[in-house]
N, C-alpha and C positions, 0 to 999 in steps of 0.2 A: 051488726054491721051489715049494710046493704050488699047484695050479691055482687054488684058492680065493683065495689071497693075490694071485696074478697078476690075477685078476678084480677084486679090491678095488682094486688099484693102477691098473689100466686105467680103472675107473669114477671114481676120484679125479681122474685126469688129464683124462678127458672132462668131469667135473663142474667142473673149473677152466677148461679151454680153451673149450669151446663156449658157455657162458653169457657168459663174458667177451668173447669175440669178437662175439657178438650185441649186447651192450651197447655195446661200443666202436664197432661199426658204426653203431648208432643215434646215438651222440654225434657221430660223423664226419658222417653224413648230415644231421642236423638242426642241428648247431652250437649246440644249446641249453645245453650244459654239464650239470653235475650237477643243477642246479635243474630243468632240463627232464626229466631222467631221473626224478627223484623225482615230478614232476608226471605223468609217464607211468604210474608205478607206482600213482598214486592217481586216474587219469583216470576210471574208472567202477567200478561195483560188482564186475565180474569181476576186474579188475586189483587193486582194493583187497583183495578176498577172498584172492586168490592171494598178494599181498604180506604180508598178516597171517598167512596160513598159513606162509609161509616164515620170518617173523620168529619166530612161536611154535615152529616146528620148530627153528630155530637156537638159541633160548634153552633148550629142552628138551635138545637135544644137548649144548650147553655145560655145563649142569648135570650131565648124566650123565657126561661126560668128566671133569669135575672130581671128582665123587664117586668114580668108579671108579678114577681115577688115584691118588687118595689111598690107597685100599685096596690096589691092586695095586703101587703104587710104580713104575709104568712112566711115568716123567717125560717121556720122549720123545713119549708119546701127546698131551701138551698141545699139540703142534704142530698138532693138528687144530682147535684153537680159532681161531687166526688164519685158518686156511684156511676155516673155517665163516663167520667174520665178513666176510672179504674176498671170497671166491668163492661162498659159500653152502653150504647143507646138502648139495647135490649133490656137492660136493667134500669137505666136512668129514666126513660120515658114512663114506663108503668109505675115506677116509684113516685115520680112527680105527680102523676095522675092520682095515685093513692093518697099522697099527702095533700094535694090540692082539693080533693073531694071530701076532706074531713069536715064534719059539721063546724060551722062558724060559732064561736063563743063570744 
């Protein structure tokens, strides 16, 4: 596997594991549940701005994945959409790049 594909895969794994671990740690420490997590995302201007930035990025990435998958017929790349929604663009984008850069058969 080319080094660039390895880098994409490692970034996708890191983008899934690290943010998820931080958020699960927050939920464990506070016991606030999902509602408390959402309150934290919207707690102040800085966190609201970052949250909106991530939502907009996730939407743009999802549109790009759908549009490009329709053209390239690389249906497996659609797996990056649930990764983007569930883990965030930090996982979804490198996963999509990993899947997109696979050799064409």
